[in-house]
PDB file of N, CA, C and O in Angstrom, chain B, residues numbered from 101:
ATOM      1  N   MET B 101     -84.187  -7.943 -86.227  1.00  0.00           N
ATOM      2  CA  MET B 101     -84.508  -9.031 -87.351  1.00  0.00           C
ATOM      3  C   MET B 101     -83.709  -8.539 -88.602  1.00  0.00           C
ATOM      4  O   MET B 101     -82.931  -9.313 -89.159  1.00  0.00           O
ATOM      5  N   ALA B 102     -83.897  -7.213 -89.067  1.00  0.00           N
ATOM      6  CA  ALA B 102     -83.361  -6.856 -90.060  1.00  0.00           C
ATOM      7  C   ALA B 102     -81.669  -6.758 -89.976  1.00  0.00           C
ATOM      8  O   ALA B 102     -81.051  -6.672 -91.037  1.00  0.00           O
ATOM      9  N   ARG B 103     -81.159  -6.768 -89.081  1.00  0.00           N
ATOM     10  CA  ARG B 103     -79.938  -6.935 -88.789  1.00  0.00           C
ATOM     11  C   ARG B 103     -79.213  -8.153 -89.188  1.00  0.00           C
ATOM     12  O   ARG B 103     -78.123  -8.173 -89.759  1.00  0.00           O
ATOM     13  N   GLU B 104     -79.960  -9.221 -88.815  1.00  0.00           N
ATOM     14  CA  GLU B 104     -79.610 -10.787 -88.709  1.00  0.00           C
ATOM     15  C   GLU B 104     -79.666 -11.135 -90.378  1.00  0.00           C
ATOM     16  O   GLU B 104     -78.884 -11.902 -90.941  1.00  0.00           O
ATOM     17  N   GLN B 105     -80.637 -10.481 -90.955  1.00  0.00           N
ATOM     18  CA  GLN B 105     -80.857 -10.849 -92.453  1.00  0.00           C
ATOM     19  C   GLN B 105     -79.822 -10.134 -93.110  1.00  0.00           C
ATOM     20  O   GLN B 105     -79.224 -10.792 -93.962  1.00  0.00           O
ATOM     21  N   LEU B 106     -79.366  -8.691 -92.902  1.00  0.00           N
ATOM     22  CA  LEU B 106     -78.321  -8.214 -93.540  1.00  0.00           C
ATOM     23  C   LEU B 106     -77.179  -8.980 -93.188  1.00  0.00           C
ATOM     24  O   LEU B 106     -76.357  -9.148 -94.089  1.00  0.00           O
ATOM     25  N   ALA B 107     -76.915  -9.549 -91.929  1.00  0.00           N
ATOM     26  CA  ALA B 107     -75.603 -10.316 -91.642  1.00  0.00           C
ATOM     27  C   ALA B 107     -75.510 -11.521 -92.579  1.00  0.00           C
ATOM     28  O   ALA B 107     -74.465 -11.845 -93.143  1.00  0.00           O
ATOM     29  N   VAL B 108     -76.655 -12.148 -92.701  1.00  0.00           N
ATOM     30  CA  VAL B 108     -76.506 -13.390 -93.642  1.00  0.00           C
ATOM     31  C   VAL B 108     -76.401 -12.898 -95.139  1.00  0.00           C
ATOM     32  O   VAL B 108     -75.630 -13.566 -95.828  1.00  0.00           O
ATOM     33  N   LEU B 109     -76.993 -11.927 -95.713  1.00  0.00           N
ATOM     34  CA  LEU B 109     -76.651 -11.631 -96.983  1.00  0.00           C
ATOM     35  C   LEU B 109     -75.123 -11.089 -97.274  1.00  0.00           C
ATOM     36  O   LEU B 109     -74.454 -11.219 -98.299  1.00  0.00           O
ATOM     37  N   ASN B 110     -74.824 -10.500 -96.151  1.00  0.00           N
ATOM     38  CA  ASN B 110     -73.253  -9.969 -96.355  1.00  0.00           C
ATOM     39  C   ASN B 110     -72.478 -11.115 -96.086  1.00  0.00           C
ATOM     40  O   ASN B 110     -71.343 -11.072 -96.560  1.00  0.00           O
ATOM     41  N   ALA B 111     -72.784 -12.134 -95.451  1.00  0.00           N
ATOM     42  CA  ALA B 111     -71.965 -13.373 -95.257  1.00  0.00           C
ATOM     43  C   ALA B 111     -72.139 -14.276 -96.724  1.00  0.00           C
ATOM     44  O   ALA B 111     -71.231 -15.030 -97.072  1.00  0.00           O
ATOM     45  N   LEU B 112     -73.205 -14.146 -97.421  1.00  0.00           N
ATOM     46  CA  LEU B 112     -73.198 -14.618 -98.626  1.00  0.00           C
ATOM     47  C   LEU B 112     -72.505 -14.185 -99.902  1.00  0.00           C
ATOM     48  O   LEU B 112     -72.110 -14.874-100.843  1.00  0.00           O
ATOM     49  N   ASP B 113     -72.448 -12.695 -99.680  1.00  0.00           N
ATOM     50  CA  ASP B 113     -71.618 -11.843-100.724  1.00  0.00           C
ATOM     51  C   ASP B 113     -70.077 -12.020-100.563  1.00  0.00           C
ATOM     52  O   ASP B 113     -69.274 -11.953-101.494  1.00  0.00           O
ATOM     53  N   ALA B 114     -69.764 -12.261 -99.214  1.00  0.00           N
ATOM     54  CA  ALA B 114     -68.219 -12.601 -98.994  1.00  0.00           C
ATOM     55  C   ALA B 114     -67.747 -13.918 -99.168  1.00  0.00           C
ATOM     56  O   ALA B 114     -66.558 -14.236 -99.181  1.00  0.00           O
ATOM     57  N   ALA B 115     -68.931 -14.849 -99.332  1.00  0.00           N
ATOM     58  CA  ALA B 115     -68.322 -16.303 -99.565  1.00  0.00           C
ATOM     59  C   ALA B 115     -67.600 -16.265-100.951  1.00  0.00           C
ATOM     60  O   ALA B 115     -67.820 -15.444-101.842  1.00  0.00           O
ATOM     61  N   LYS B 116     -66.550 -17.461-100.986  1.00  0.00           N
ATOM     62  CA  LYS B 116     -65.937 -17.521-102.015  1.00  0.00           C
ATOM     63  C   LYS B 116     -66.753 -18.469-102.914  1.00  0.00           C
ATOM     64  O   LYS B 116     -67.603 -19.171-102.368  1.00  0.00           O
ATOM     65  N   THR B 117     -66.533 -18.567-104.509  1.00  0.00           N
ATOM     66  CA  THR B 117     -67.219 -19.425-105.238  1.00  0.00           C
ATOM     67  C   THR B 117     -66.592 -20.898-105.077  1.00  0.00           C
ATOM     68  O   THR B 117     -65.399 -21.197-105.127  1.00  0.00           O
ATOM     69  N   GLN B 118     -67.749 -21.779-104.862  1.00  0.00           N
ATOM     70  CA  GLN B 118     -67.137 -23.192-104.721  1.00  0.00           C
ATOM     71  C   GLN B 118     -67.779 -24.141-105.638  1.00  0.00           C
ATOM     72  O   GLN B 118     -68.457 -23.590-106.505  1.00  0.00           O
ATOM     73  N   TRP B 119     -67.746 -25.353-105.674  1.00  0.00           N
ATOM     74  CA  TRP B 119     -68.307 -26.317-106.383  1.00  0.00           C
ATOM     75  C   TRP B 119     -69.735 -26.315-106.459  1.00  0.00           C
ATOM     76  O   TRP B 119     -70.406 -26.379-107.489  1.00  0.00           O
ATOM     77  N   TYR B 120     -70.133 -26.237-105.298  1.00  0.00           N
ATOM     78  CA  TYR B 120     -71.670 -26.151-105.000  1.00  0.00           C
ATOM     79  C   TYR B 120     -72.349 -24.907-105.987  1.00  0.00           C
ATOM     80  O   TYR B 120     -73.340 -25.074-106.698  1.00  0.00           O
ATOM     81  N   HIS B 121     -71.742 -23.896-105.883  1.00  0.00           N
ATOM     82  CA  HIS B 121     -72.199 -22.852-106.540  1.00  0.00           C
ATOM     83  C   HIS B 121     -72.491 -23.030-108.267  1.00  0.00           C
ATOM     84  O   HIS B 121     -73.436 -22.500-108.851  1.00  0.00           O
ATOM     85  N   PHE B 122     -71.585 -23.786-108.824  1.00  0.00           N
ATOM     86  CA  PHE B 122     -71.682 -24.344-110.284  1.00  0.00           C
ATOM     87  C   PHE B 122     -72.629 -25.114-110.355  1.00  0.00           C
ATOM     88  O   PHE B 122     -73.482 -24.932-111.223  1.00  0.00           O
ATOM     89  N   THR B 123     -72.741 -26.405-109.262  1.00  0.00           N
ATOM     90  CA  THR B 123     -73.828 -27.343-109.373  1.00  0.00           C
ATOM     91  C   THR B 123     -75.280 -26.678-109.264  1.00  0.00           C
ATOM     92  O   THR B 123     -76.203 -26.991-110.016  1.00  0.00           O
ATOM     93  N   ALA B 124     -75.372 -25.790-108.313  1.00  0.00           N
ATOM     94  CA  ALA B 124     -76.664 -25.296-108.295  1.00  0.00           C
ATOM     95  C   ALA B 124     -77.276 -24.564-109.557  1.00  0.00           C
ATOM     96  O   ALA B 124     -78.440 -24.662-109.944  1.00  0.00           O
ATOM     97  N   ILE B 125     -76.088 -23.679-110.221  1.00  0.00           N
ATOM     98  CA  ILE B 125     -76.294 -23.113-111.523  1.00  0.00           C
ATOM     99  C   ILE B 125     -76.848 -24.142-112.527  1.00  0.00           C
ATOM    100  O   ILE B 125     -77.944 -24.049-113.079  1.00  0.00           O
ATOM    101  N   VAL B 126     -75.983 -25.103-112.688  1.00  0.00           N
ATOM    102  CA  VAL B 126     -76.401 -26.172-113.773  1.00  0.00           C
ATOM    103  C   VAL B 126     -77.818 -26.866-113.457  1.00  0.00           C
ATOM    104  O   VAL B 126     -78.598 -27.175-114.358  1.00  0.00           O
ATOM    105  N   ILE B 127     -78.067 -27.071-112.145  1.00  0.00           N
ATOM    106  CA  ILE B 127     -79.443 -27.935-112.011  1.00  0.00           C
ATOM    107  C   ILE B 127     -80.581 -26.744-112.297  1.00  0.00           C
ATOM    108  O   ILE B 127     -81.550 -27.055-112.990  1.00  0.00           O
ATOM    109  N   ALA B 128     -80.488 -25.563-111.840  1.00  0.00           N
ATOM    110  CA  ALA B 128     -81.431 -24.320-112.163  1.00  0.00           C
ATOM    111  C   ALA B 128     -81.708 -24.315-113.475  1.00  0.00           C
ATOM    112  O   ALA B 128     -82.845 -24.468-113.920  1.00  0.00           O
ATOM    113  N   GLY B 129     -80.507 -24.110-114.288  1.00  0.00           N
ATOM    114  CA  GLY B 129     -80.650 -24.020-115.737  1.00  0.00           C
ATOM    115  C   GLY B 129     -81.271 -25.420-116.595  1.00  0.00           C
ATOM    116  O   GLY B 129     -82.033 -25.410-117.562  1.00  0.00           O
ATOM    117  N   MET B 130     -80.750 -26.444-115.983  1.00  0.00           N
ATOM    118  CA  MET B 130     -81.632 -27.699-116.666  1.00  0.00           C
ATOM    119  C   MET B 130     -83.091 -27.626-116.267  1.00  0.00           C
ATOM    120  O   MET B 130     -83.966 -27.936-117.075  1.00  0.00           O
ATOM    121  N   GLY B 131     -83.374 -27.220-115.032  1.00  0.00           N
ATOM    122  CA  GLY B 131     -84.666 -27.084-114.920  1.00  0.00           C
ATOM    123  C   GLY B 131     -85.514 -25.992-115.711  1.00  0.00           C
ATOM    124  O   GLY B 131     -86.686 -26.142-116.058  1.00  0.00           O
ATOM    125  N   PHE B 132     -84.839 -25.027-115.906  1.00  0.00           N
ATOM    126  CA  PHE B 132     -85.506 -24.089-116.826  1.00  0.00           C
ATOM    127  C   PHE B 132     -85.425 -24.614-118.529  1.00  0.00           C
ATOM    128  O   PHE B 132     -86.181 -24.097-119.351  1.00  0.00           O
ATOM    129  N   PHE B 133     -84.804 -25.282-118.781  1.00  0.00           N
ATOM    130  CA  PHE B 133     -84.570 -25.684-119.958  1.00  0.00           C
ATOM    131  C   PHE B 133     -85.705 -26.782-120.115  1.00  0.00           C
ATOM    132  O   PHE B 133     -86.426 -26.633-121.101  1.00  0.00           O
ATOM    133  N   THR B 134     -85.931 -27.707-119.405  1.00  0.00           N
ATOM    134  CA  THR B 134     -86.912 -28.755-119.583  1.00  0.00           C
ATOM    135  C   THR B 134     -88.188 -28.313-119.541  1.00  0.00           C
ATOM    136  O   THR B 134     -89.019 -28.875-120.255  1.00  0.00           O
ATOM    137  N   ASP B 135     -88.562 -27.252-118.717  1.00  0.00           N
ATOM    138  CA  ASP B 135     -89.817 -26.586-118.487  1.00  0.00           C
ATOM    139  C   ASP B 135     -90.086 -25.996-119.857  1.00  0.00           C
ATOM    140  O   ASP B 135     -91.037 -26.468-120.479  1.00  0.00           O
ATOM    141  N   ALA B 136     -89.369 -25.021-120.412  1.00  0.00           N
ATOM    142  CA  ALA B 136     -89.460 -24.332-121.507  1.00  0.00           C
ATOM    143  C   ALA B 136     -89.632 -24.996-122.857  1.00  0.00           C
ATOM    144  O   ALA B 136     -90.363 -24.560-123.746  1.00  0.00           O
ATOM    145  N   TYR B 137     -88.693 -26.384-122.949  1.00  0.00           N
ATOM    146  CA  TYR B 137     -88.814 -27.286-123.845  1.00  0.00           C
ATOM    147  C   TYR B 137     -90.292 -27.942-123.964  1.00  0.00           C
ATOM    148  O   TYR B 137     -90.820 -28.218-125.041  1.00  0.00           O
ATOM    149  N   ASP B 138     -90.771 -28.111-122.919  1.00  0.00           N
ATOM    150  CA  ASP B 138     -92.235 -28.791-122.941  1.00  0.00           C
ATOM    151  C   ASP B 138     -93.137 -27.790-123.213  1.00  0.00           C
ATOM    152  O   ASP B 138     -94.196 -28.197-123.692  1.00  0.00           O
ATOM    153  N   LEU B 139     -93.036 -26.582-123.050  1.00  0.00           N
ATOM    154  CA  LEU B 139     -93.983 -25.639-123.477  1.00  0.00           C
ATOM    155  C   LEU B 139     -93.929 -25.476-124.915  1.00  0.00           C
ATOM    156  O   LEU B 139     -94.912 -25.348-125.645  1.00  0.00           O
ATOM    157  N   PHE B 140     -92.624 -25.491-125.301  1.00  0.00           N
ATOM    158  CA  PHE B 140     -92.358 -25.125-126.684  1.00  0.00           C
ATOM    159  C   PHE B 140     -93.114 -26.327-127.649  1.00  0.00           C
ATOM    160  O   PHE B 140     -93.807 -26.223-128.661  1.00  0.00           O
ATOM    161  N   CYS B 141     -92.663 -27.494-126.873  1.00  0.00           N
ATOM    162  CA  CYS B 141     -93.137 -28.581-127.988  1.00  0.00           C
ATOM    163  C   CYS B 141     -94.452 -29.127-127.922  1.00  0.00           C
ATOM    164  O   CYS B 141     -94.685 -30.188-128.499  1.00  0.00           O
ATOM    165  N   ILE B 142     -95.447 -28.452-127.207  1.00  0.00           N
ATOM    166  CA  ILE B 142     -96.588 -28.755-127.001  1.00  0.00           C
ATOM    167  C   ILE B 142     -97.536 -28.482-128.290  1.00  0.00           C
ATOM    168  O   ILE B 142     -98.475 -29.208-128.618  1.00  0.00           O
ATOM    169  N   SER B 143     -97.110 -27.276-128.976  1.00  0.00           N
ATOM    170  CA  SER B 143     -97.633 -27.178-130.198  1.00  0.00           C
ATOM    171  C   SER B 143     -97.553 -28.038-131.182  1.00  0.00           C
ATOM    172  O   SER B 143     -98.527 -28.297-131.888  1.00  0.00           O
ATOM    173  N   LEU B 144     -96.267 -28.631-131.357  1.00  0.00           N
ATOM    174  CA  LEU B 144     -95.803 -29.482-132.294  1.00  0.00           C
ATOM    175  C   LEU B 144     -96.616 -30.721-131.941  1.00  0.00           C
ATOM    176  O   LEU B 144     -97.379 -31.161-132.802  1.00  0.00           O
ATOM    177  N   VAL B 145     -96.526 -31.337-130.734  1.00  0.00           N
ATOM    178  CA  VAL B 145     -97.405 -32.468-130.367  1.00  0.00           C
ATOM    179  C   VAL B 145     -99.041 -32.547-130.779  1.00  0.00           C
ATOM    180  O   VAL B 145     -99.624 -33.525-131.246  1.00  0.00           O
ATOM    181  N   THR B 146     -99.582 -31.270-130.476  1.00  0.00           N
ATOM    182  CA  THR B 146    -101.033 -31.067-130.970  1.00  0.00           C
ATOM    183  C   THR B 146    -101.221 -31.582-132.614  1.00  0.00           C
ATOM    184  O   THR B 146    -102.169 -32.190-133.111  1.00  0.00           O
ATOM    185  N   LYS B 147    -100.142 -31.173-133.158  1.00  0.00           N
ATOM    186  CA  LYS B 147    -100.384 -31.196-134.699  1.00  0.00           C
ATOM    187  C   LYS B 147    -100.275 -32.655-135.090  1.00  0.00           C
ATOM    188  O   LYS B 147    -101.025 -33.180-135.914  1.00  0.00           O
ATOM    189  N   LEU B 148     -99.068 -33.428-134.301  1.00  0.00           N
ATOM    190  CA  LEU B 148     -98.920 -34.810-134.683  1.00  0.00           C
ATOM    191  C   LEU B 148     -99.917 -35.498-134.013  1.00  0.00           C
ATOM    192  O   LEU B 148    -100.242 -36.474-134.690  1.00  0.00           O
ATOM    193  N   LEU B 149    -100.524 -35.424-133.018  1.00  0.00           N
ATOM    194  CA  LEU B 149    -101.756 -36.179-132.657  1.00  0.00           C
ATOM    195  C   LEU B 149    -103.009 -35.946-133.654  1.00  0.00           C
ATOM    196  O   LEU B 149    -103.791 -36.870-133.877  1.00  0.00           O
ATOM    197  N   GLY B 150    -103.160 -34.695-134.231  1.00  0.00           N
ATOM    198  CA  GLY B 150    -104.232 -34.512-135.246  1.00  0.00           C
ATOM    199  C   GLY B 150    -103.912 -35.453-136.376  1.00  0.00           C
ATOM    200  O   GLY B 150    -104.790 -36.176-136.847  1.00  0.00           O
ATOM    201  N   ARG B 151    -102.673 -35.460-136.823  1.00  0.00           N
ATOM    202  CA  ARG B 151    -102.367 -36.043-138.090  1.00  0.00           C
ATOM    203  C   ARG B 151    -102.256 -37.546-138.018  1.00  0.00           C
ATOM    204  O   ARG B 151    -102.336 -38.210-139.051  1.00  0.00           O
ATOM    205  N   ILE B 152    -102.068 -38.127-136.795  1.00  0.00           N
ATOM    206  CA  ILE B 152    -102.248 -39.451-136.439  1.00  0.00           C
ATOM    207  C   ILE B 152    -103.480 -39.891-136.173  1.00  0.00           C
ATOM    208  O   ILE B 152    -103.814 -40.876-136.831  1.00  0.00           O
ATOM    209  N   TYR B 153    -104.289 -39.456-135.386  1.00  0.00           N
ATOM    210  CA  TYR B 153    -105.430 -39.931-134.785  1.00  0.00           C
ATOM    211  C   TYR B 153    -106.814 -39.126-135.684  1.00  0.00           C
ATOM    212  O   TYR B 153    -107.977 -39.518-135.589  1.00  0.00           O
ATOM    213  N   TYR B 154    -106.477 -38.237-136.327  1.00  0.00           N
ATOM    214  CA  TYR B 154    -107.950 -37.660-136.947  1.00  0.00           C
ATOM    215  C   TYR B 154    -107.703 -37.423-138.359  1.00  0.00           C
ATOM    216  O   TYR B 154    -108.218 -36.464-138.935  1.00  0.00           O
ATOM    217  N   HIS B 155    -106.703 -38.510-139.121  1.00  0.00           N
ATOM    218  CA  HIS B 155    -106.633 -38.418-140.366  1.00  0.00           C
ATOM    219  C   HIS B 155    -107.829 -39.169-141.328  1.00  0.00           C
ATOM    220  O   HIS B 155    -108.118 -40.333-141.051  1.00  0.00           O
ATOM    221  N   VAL B 156    -108.403 -38.601-142.274  1.00  0.00           N
ATOM    222  CA  VAL B 156    -109.235 -38.977-143.072  1.00  0.00           C
ATOM    223  C   VAL B 156    -108.700 -39.695-144.398  1.00  0.00           C
ATOM    224  O   VAL B 156    -107.909 -39.034-145.071  1.00  0.00           O
ATOM    225  N   ASP B 157    -108.983 -40.757-144.773  1.00  0.00           N
ATOM    226  CA  ASP B 157    -108.232 -41.477-145.775  1.00  0.00           C
ATOM    227  C   ASP B 157    -108.917 -40.711-146.981  1.00  0.00           C
ATOM    228  O   ASP B 157    -110.130 -40.515-147.062  1.00  0.00           O
ATOM    229  N   GLY B 158    -108.057 -40.344-147.821  1.00  0.00           N
ATOM    230  CA  GLY B 158    -108.301 -39.737-149.336  1.00  0.00           C
ATOM    231  C   GLY B 158    -108.544 -37.927-149.067  1.00  0.00           C
ATOM    232  O   GLY B 158    -108.916 -37.177-149.970  1.00  0.00           O
ATOM    233  N   ALA B 159    -108.315 -37.582-147.986  1.00  0.00           N
ATOM    234  CA  ALA B 159    -108.323 -36.254-147.726  1.00  0.00           C
ATOM    235  C   ALA B 159    -107.375 -35.172-148.545  1.00  0.00           C
ATOM    236  O   ALA B 159    -106.379 -35.795-148.913  1.00  0.00           O
ATOM    237  N   PRO B 160    -107.328 -34.344-148.802  1.00  0.00           N
ATOM    238  CA  PRO B 160    -106.381 -33.543-149.458  1.00  0.00           C
ATOM    239  C   PRO B 160    -105.293 -32.932-148.333  1.00  0.00           C
ATOM    240  O   PRO B 160    -104.098 -32.785-148.591  1.00  0.00           O
ATOM    241  N   LYS B 161    -105.863 -32.626-147.140  1.00  0.00           N
ATOM    242  CA  LYS B 161    -105.185 -31.924-146.186  1.00  0.00           C
ATOM    243  C   LYS B 161    -105.078 -32.991-144.921  1.00  0.00           C
ATOM    244  O   LYS B 161    -105.971 -33.809-144.699  1.00  0.00           O
ATOM    245  N   PRO B 162    -103.870 -32.881-144.117  1.00  0.00           N
ATOM    246  CA  PRO B 162    -103.738 -33.820-143.163  1.00  0.00           C
ATOM    247  C   PRO B 162    -104.650 -33.350-141.979  1.00  0.00           C
ATOM    248  O   PRO B 162    -105.018 -32.188-141.801  1.00  0.00           O
ATOM    249  N   GLY B 163    -104.998 -34.571-141.095  1.00  0.00           N
ATOM    250  CA  GLY B 163    -105.691 -34.342-140.163  1.00  0.00           C
ATOM    251  C   GLY B 163    -105.303 -33.423-139.068  1.00  0.00           C
ATOM    252  O   GLY B 163    -104.111 -33.312-138.782  1.00  0.00           O
ATOM    253  N   SER B 164    -106.310 -32.682-138.363  1.00  0.00           N
ATOM    254  CA  SER B 164    -106.252 -31.824-137.258  1.00  0.00           C
ATOM    255  C   SER B 164    -106.932 -32.109-136.162  1.00  0.00           C
ATOM    256  O   SER B 164    -108.004 -32.701-136.293  1.00  0.00           O
ATOM    257  N   LEU B 165    -106.488 -31.773-134.933  1.00  0.00           N
ATOM    258  CA  LEU B 165    -107.185 -32.012-133.749  1.00  0.00           C
ATOM    259  C   LEU B 165    -108.415 -30.785-133.702  1.00  0.00           C
ATOM    260  O   LEU B 165    -108.322 -29.589-133.975  1.00  0.00           O
ATOM    261  N   PRO B 166    -109.637 -31.621-133.225  1.00  0.00           N
ATOM    262  CA  PRO B 166    -110.833 -30.660-132.908  1.00  0.00           C
ATOM    263  C   PRO B 166    -110.273 -29.563-131.865  1.00  0.00           C
ATOM    264  O   PRO B 166    -109.279 -29.766-131.167  1.00  0.00           O
ATOM    265  N   PRO B 167    -111.015 -28.402-131.845  1.00  0.00           N
ATOM    266  CA  PRO B 167    -110.462 -27.358-131.223  1.00  0.00           C
ATOM    267  C   PRO B 167    -110.888 -27.620-129.578  1.00  0.00           C
ATOM    268  O   PRO B 167    -110.261 -26.956-128.752  1.00  0.00           O
ATOM    269  N   ASN B 168    -111.834 -28.477-129.135  1.00  0.00           N
ATOM    270  CA  ASN B 168    -111.941 -28.637-127.830  1.00  0.00           C
ATOM    271  C   ASN B 168    -110.667 -29.682-127.288  1.00  0.00           C
ATOM    272  O   ASN B 168    -110.033 -29.583-126.237  1.00  0.00           O
ATOM    273  N   VAL B 169    -110.534 -30.617-128.279  1.00  0.00           N
ATOM    274  CA  VAL B 169    -109.258 -31.512-127.777  1.00  0.00           C
ATOM    275  C   VAL B 169    -107.802 -30.735-127.787  1.00  0.00           C
ATOM    276  O   VAL B 169    -106.873 -30.886-126.993  1.00  0.00           O
ATOM    277  N   ALA B 170    -107.883 -29.921-128.847  1.00  0.00           N
ATOM    278  CA  ALA B 170    -106.608 -29.269-128.802  1.00  0.00           C
ATOM    279  C   ALA B 170    -106.514 -28.206-127.438  1.00  0.00           C
ATOM    280  O   ALA B 170    -105.540 -28.089-126.694  1.00  0.00           O
ATOM    281  N   ALA B 171    -107.471 -27.671-127.368  1.00  0.00           N
ATOM    282  CA  ALA B 171    -107.595 -26.870-125.985  1.00  0.00           C
ATOM    283  C   ALA B 171    -107.273 -27.688-124.687  1.00  0.00           C
ATOM    284  O   ALA B 171    -106.445 -27.278-123.873  1.00  0.00           O
ATOM    285  N   ALA B 172    -107.894 -28.747-124.544  1.00  0.00           N
ATOM    286  CA  ALA B 172    -107.665 -29.601-123.491  1.00  0.00           C
ATOM    287  C   ALA B 172    -106.109 -30.085-123.596  1.00  0.00           C
ATOM    288  O   ALA B 172    -105.577 -30.005-122.489  1.00  0.00           O
ATOM    289  N   VAL B 173    -105.319 -30.516-124.505  1.00  0.00           N
ATOM    290  CA  VAL B 173    -104.189 -30.975-124.613  1.00  0.00           C
ATOM    291  C   VAL B 173    -103.249 -29.553-123.940  1.00  0.00           C
ATOM    292  O   VAL B 173    -102.541 -29.666-122.939  1.00  0.00           O
ATOM    293  N   ASN B 174    -103.410 -28.323-124.672  1.00  0.00           N
ATOM    294  CA  ASN B 174    -102.730 -27.325-124.012  1.00  0.00           C
ATOM    295  C   ASN B 174    -102.909 -27.106-122.637  1.00  0.00           C
ATOM    296  O   ASN B 174    -102.041 -26.671-121.879  1.00  0.00           O
ATOM    297  N   GLY B 175    -104.105 -27.432-122.320  1.00  0.00           N
ATOM    298  CA  GLY B 175    -104.574 -26.810-120.947  1.00  0.00           C
ATOM    299  C   GLY B 175    -103.791 -27.855-119.851  1.00  0.00           C
ATOM    300  O   GLY B 175    -103.118 -27.548-118.867  1.00  0.00           O
ATOM    301  N   VAL B 176    -104.093 -29.054-120.327  1.00  0.00           N
ATOM    302  CA  VAL B 176    -103.273 -29.951-119.397  1.00  0.00           C
ATOM    303  C   VAL B 176    -101.690 -29.744-119.233  1.00  0.00           C
ATOM    304  O   VAL B 176    -101.159 -29.737-118.123  1.00  0.00           O
ATOM    305  N   ALA B 177    -101.023 -29.587-120.361  1.00  0.00           N
ATOM    306  CA  ALA B 177     -99.669 -29.101-120.400  1.00  0.00           C
ATOM    307  C   ALA B 177     -99.521 -27.804-119.273  1.00  0.00           C
ATOM    308  O   ALA B 177     -98.694 -27.882-118.364  1.00  0.00           O
ATOM    309  N   LEU B 178    -100.197 -26.895-119.394  1.00  0.00           N
ATOM    310  CA  LEU B 178    -100.029 -25.717-118.654  1.00  0.00           C
ATOM    311  C   LEU B 178    -100.241 -25.750-117.210  1.00  0.00           C
ATOM    312  O   LEU B 178     -99.760 -24.968-116.390  1.00  0.00           O
ATOM    313  N   VAL B 179    -101.208 -26.990-116.935  1.00  0.00           N
ATOM    314  CA  VAL B 179    -101.714 -27.264-115.346  1.00  0.00           C
ATOM    315  C   VAL B 179    -100.484 -27.933-115.067  1.00  0.00           C
ATOM    316  O   VAL B 179     -99.917 -27.475-114.075  1.00  0.00           O
ATOM    317  N   GLY B 180     -99.846 -28.956-115.685  1.00  0.00           N
ATOM    318  CA  GLY B 180     -98.869 -29.871-115.463  1.00  0.00           C
ATOM    319  C   GLY B 180     -97.735 -28.979-115.035  1.00  0.00           C
ATOM    320  O   GLY B 180     -97.102 -29.245-114.013  1.00  0.00           O
ATOM    321  N   THR B 181     -97.445 -27.889-115.807  1.00  0.00           N
ATOM    322  CA  THR B 181     -96.327 -26.788-115.614  1.00  0.00           C
ATOM    323  C   THR B 181     -96.707 -26.089-114.347  1.00  0.00           C
ATOM    324  O   THR B 181     -95.816 -26.066-113.499  1.00  0.00           O
ATOM    325  N   LEU B 182     -97.671 -25.600-114.084  1.00  0.00           N
ATOM    326  CA  LEU B 182     -98.145 -24.757-112.704  1.00  0.00           C
ATOM    327  C   LEU B 182     -97.826 -25.876-111.579  1.00  0.00           C
ATOM    328  O   LEU B 182     -97.089 -25.665-110.616  1.00  0.00           O
ATOM    329  N   VAL B 183     -98.496 -27.108-111.844  1.00  0.00           N
ATOM    330  CA  VAL B 183     -98.321 -27.940-110.717  1.00  0.00           C
ATOM    331  C   VAL B 183     -96.787 -28.525-110.354  1.00  0.00           C
ATOM    332  O   VAL B 183     -96.388 -28.813-109.226  1.00  0.00           O
ATOM    333  N   GLY B 184     -96.154 -28.609-111.408  1.00  0.00           N
ATOM    334  CA  GLY B 184     -94.718 -28.735-111.242  1.00  0.00           C
ATOM    335  C   GLY B 184     -93.837 -27.843-110.484  1.00  0.00           C
ATOM    336  O   GLY B 184     -92.835 -28.188-109.858  1.00  0.00           O
ATOM    337  N   GLN B 185     -94.301 -26.696-110.603  1.00  0.00           N
ATOM    338  CA  GLN B 185     -93.418 -25.760-109.818  1.00  0.00           C
ATOM    339  C   GLN B 185     -93.826 -25.799-108.413  1.00  0.00           C
ATOM    340  O   GLN B 185     -93.239 -25.107-107.580  1.00  0.00           O
TER     341      GLN B 185
END
């Protein structure tokens, strides 16, 4: 069985670069980009949600999400990433 696996790996090493290889690289790169972008933006989204939905008129500071709601939003984003994998 080990020889068969080595034969497959050697065949992959000897294969010439084709259009398929570039397509696979672009698709994998875009998947990584969108996943990382989602995790990066969730902190900005929580701030915006707090300013929009938890704003008190006349308050000197903009609104912010309560800690339990912020934790729920961040938790759902992480669980969605895990399920998406």
